[in-house]
PAGULO-61604 format. One record per residue (C-alpha): residue number from 1; x, y, z. Coordinates in Angstrom, 2 decimals, padded with zeros to 5 digits, always signed. Layout:
BEGIN
pami;east;north;up
NUM;X;Y;Z;
...
//
This chain:
BEGIN
pami;east;north;up
1;+010.02;-016.14;+010.89;
2;+007.12;-017.96;+009.19;
3;+004.37;-016.13;+007.30;
4;+001.80;-016.42;+010.12;
5;+004.21;-014.85;+012.60;
6;+004.99;-012.08;+010.11;
7;+001.31;-011.33;+009.60;
8;+000.85;-011.03;+013.37;
9;+003.85;-008.71;+013.54;
10;+002.41;-006.65;+010.68;
11;-000.71;-005.94;+012.73;
12;+001.46;-004.98;+015.71;
13;+003.32;-002.43;+013.56;
14;+000.00;-001.00;+012.33;
15;-001.32;-000.76;+015.89;
16;+001.87;+000.86;+017.17;
17;+001.65;+003.52;+014.45;
18;-001.99;+004.24;+015.25;
19;-001.19;+004.70;+018.94;
20;+001.68;+007.08;+018.22;
21;-000.20;+008.96;+015.49;
22;-003.43;+009.33;+017.46;
23;-002.56;+012.78;+018.90;
24;-002.16;+014.05;+015.34;
25;-005.12;+012.23;+013.79;
26;-007.49;+013.45;+016.52;
27;-007.59;+016.78;+014.66;
28;-008.33;+015.19;+011.28;
29;-011.39;+016.25;+009.30;
30;-011.54;+012.96;+007.35;
31;-014.89;+011.17;+007.33;
32;-016.66;+008.26;+005.63;
33;-017.19;+009.02;+001.95;
34;-014.25;+011.43;+001.70;
35;-012.14;+009.81;-001.00;
36;-009.94;+012.64;-002.23;
37;-006.75;+010.66;-001.61;
38;-008.21;+007.51;-003.20;
39;-009.22;+009.35;-006.37;
40;-006.69;+012.10;-006.99;
41;-003.40;+010.68;-005.78;
42;-003.57;+007.31;-007.47;
43;-000.44;+006.21;-005.64;
44;-001.60;+003.42;-003.33;
45;+001.56;+001.49;-002.52;
46;+001.87;-001.82;-000.72;
47;+004.42;-004.38;+000.39;
48;+004.08;-007.99;-000.72;
49;+002.69;-009.07;+002.63;
50;-000.13;-006.56;+002.37;
51;-000.78;-007.74;-001.18;
52;-001.01;-011.35;+000.03;
53;-003.69;-010.43;+002.59;
54;-005.76;-008.68;-000.07;
55;-005.24;-011.51;-002.59;
56;-006.46;-014.12;-000.10;
57;-009.52;-011.97;+000.60;
58;-010.28;-011.76;-003.13;
59;-010.09;-015.56;-003.29;
60;-012.97;-015.81;-000.78;
61;-015.37;-013.84;-003.00;
62;-017.92;-015.26;-005.41;
63;-016.44;-015.90;-008.87;
64;-018.26;-013.02;-010.60;
65;-017.04;-010.65;-007.90;
66;-013.48;-011.98;-008.20;
67;-013.56;-011.44;-011.96;
68;-014.91;-007.92;-011.55;
69;-012.23;-006.90;-009.06;
70;-009.43;-008.43;-011.13;
71;-010.68;-006.48;-014.14;
72;-010.49;-003.29;-012.09;
73;-006.95;-004.13;-010.98;
74;-005.93;-004.82;-014.58;
75;-007.51;-001.56;-015.74;
76;-005.69;+000.27;-012.96;
77;-002.39;-001.25;-014.13;
78;-002.94;-000.15;-017.71;
79;-003.75;+003.40;-016.68;
80;-000.70;+003.47;-014.43;
81;+001.44;+002.36;-017.37;
82;+000.37;+005.56;-019.11;
83;+001.24;+007.48;-015.93;
84;-002.39;+008.48;-015.51;
85;-003.77;+009.27;-012.08;
86;-006.53;+006.76;-011.56;
87;-008.82;+005.93;-008.61;
88;-007.93;+003.00;-006.39;
89;-009.46;-000.22;-007.80;
90;-011.03;-000.93;-004.41;
91;-012.96;+002.33;-004.18;
92;-016.73;+001.71;-004.24;
93;-019.34;+003.86;-005.99;
94;-020.30;+005.46;-002.68;
95;-016.66;+006.52;-002.20;
96;-015.99;+004.03;+000.59;
97;-013.15;+001.51;+000.67;
98;-013.87;-002.12;+000.00;
99;-010.69;-003.25;+001.76;
100;-010.67;-000.71;+004.57;
101;-009.93;-003.24;+007.33;
102;-006.99;-004.65;+005.34;
103;-005.87;-001.48;+003.57;
104;-002.10;-001.06;+003.15;
105;-000.05;+001.29;+005.28;
106;+000.20;+003.89;+002.52;
107;-003.53;+004.47;+003.14;
108;-003.38;+004.15;+006.93;
109;-000.82;+006.92;+007.26;
110;-002.94;+009.52;+005.46;
111;-005.24;+012.06;+007.08;
112;-005.85;+015.80;+006.75;
113;-006.26;+018.75;+009.08;
114;-008.38;+020.56;+006.49;
115;-010.92;+019.66;+003.85;
116;-009.01;+018.43;+000.80;
117;-009.19;+020.58;-002.33;
118;-006.80;+021.09;-005.23;
119;-004.07;+021.87;-002.68;
120;-004.32;+018.41;-001.15;
121;-004.36;+017.33;+002.52;
122;-002.42;+018.88;+005.39;
123;-000.61;+016.64;+007.88;
124;+001.75;+017.16;+010.82;
125;+005.45;+017.00;+010.05;
126;+005.92;+014.69;+013.05;
127;+003.36;+012.29;+011.60;
128;+005.25;+012.19;+008.30;
129;+008.47;+011.28;+010.09;
130;+006.63;+008.64;+012.11;
131;+005.24;+007.17;+008.87;
132;+008.72;+006.98;+007.36;
133;+010.03;+005.06;+010.35;
134;+007.02;+002.73;+010.18;
135;+007.61;+001.98;+006.50;
136;+011.19;+000.98;+007.28;
137;+009.87;-001.43;+009.93;
138;+007.47;-002.91;+007.38;
139;+010.19;-003.38;+004.80;
140;+012.47;-005.02;+007.35;
141;+009.65;-007.36;+008.35;
142;+008.94;-008.19;+004.70;
143;+012.61;-008.66;+003.78;
144;+011.85;-011.41;+001.24;
145;+009.20;-009.28;-000.42;
146;+008.82;-006.17;-002.54;
147;+007.19;-002.73;-002.54;
148;+005.26;-000.96;-005.25;
149;+001.89;+000.26;-006.47;
150;-000.89;-001.99;-005.18;
151;-002.07;-003.22;-008.60;
152;+001.47;-004.30;-009.56;
153;+002.00;-006.11;-006.25;
154;-001.35;-007.88;-006.62;
155;-000.40;-008.88;-010.17;
156;+002.73;-010.59;-008.78;
157;+000.89;-012.26;-005.90;
158;-001.73;-013.65;-008.29;
159;+000.98;-015.77;-009.96;
160;+000.97;-019.18;-008.20;
161;+004.73;-019.77;-008.58;
162;+005.62;-016.38;-007.14;
163;+003.07;-016.69;-004.34;
164;+004.21;-020.11;-003.21;
165;+007.88;-019.11;-003.27;
166;+007.11;-016.01;-001.22;
167;+004.92;-017.82;+001.32;
168;+007.64;-020.44;+001.82;
169;+010.19;-017.72;+002.61;
170;+011.92;-017.99;-000.74;
171;+013.59;-015.02;-002.39;
172;+014.52;-014.82;-006.08;
173;+014.36;-011.25;-007.42;
174;+015.95;-012.31;-010.72;
175;+012.69;-014.04;-011.67;
176;+010.73;-010.80;-011.51;
177;+013.49;-008.50;-012.74;
178;+011.90;-007.52;-016.10;
179;+008.55;-006.82;-014.42;
180;+010.23;-005.07;-011.51;
181;+012.24;-002.74;-013.73;
182;+009.24;-001.92;-015.90;
183;+006.95;-001.06;-013.01;
184;+009.36;+000.34;-010.43;
185;+009.07;-002.54;-007.99;
186;+011.45;-002.10;-005.05;
187;+013.29;-004.94;-003.29;
188;+012.57;-004.54;+000.42;
189;+015.79;-006.24;+001.49;
190;+017.85;-003.66;-000.35;
191;+015.79;-000.66;+000.76;
192;+015.55;-001.55;+004.45;
193;+019.34;-001.73;+004.71;
194;+019.87;+001.66;+003.08;
195;+019.03;+005.04;+004.57;
196;+019.25;+006.51;+001.07;
197;+016.27;+004.67;-000.31;
198;+012.69;+004.65;+000.91;
199;+009.63;+002.91;-000.45;
200;+007.33;+005.14;-002.49;
201;+004.66;+004.83;+000.20;
202;+006.96;+006.67;+002.59;
203;+006.84;+009.78;+000.48;
204;+003.50;+011.45;+000.81;
205;+002.14;+012.85;-002.48;
206;+003.74;+016.08;-003.62;
207;+000.66;+018.19;-003.00;
208;+000.53;+017.38;+000.69;
209;+001.26;+020.25;+003.09;
210;+003.18;+019.56;+006.28;
211;+002.18;+021.55;+009.34;
//
């Protein structure tokens, strides 16, 4: 399956999740400007394919804007290295998302049935299970890619050699092994074939309450 076909399939998986999750999300209290999850969780995960979409969008921006965003991504990486909870690098000053239309699934799956406070959001248990199944579909689709925190995935995608290998369907995890071990990057091919392992994005943050 070539990259264009995979990207089309990615959208289909997103759409299928939204259709199935709609009965649960209809009761959500989330609204524009509510960025609790973007600020306090700091665990925005992505698969390589999602990172590629965001990278290509960054490439269309004016140079000063590109530099600014890459600085934010780098800063996010450094804070993550110290295990600090840090806001998503794509969160704007008005608490809206700069990449909302292309946000990764780890963001798409989140909602809350109550206003988020220190106790975090509340979601339906059925929606959590649906999200887990969806993540497995994404990992199977992106079998030659990886999963991890968004800033780490974007760091990989920004490397021309890695990006070209990935876009051509190549797969060589040995090349990124030191980086992968340091930053907890997961190999999708290994995870999607094992029921024992699930991408971090599957696990909602610990302070989420299931209804």
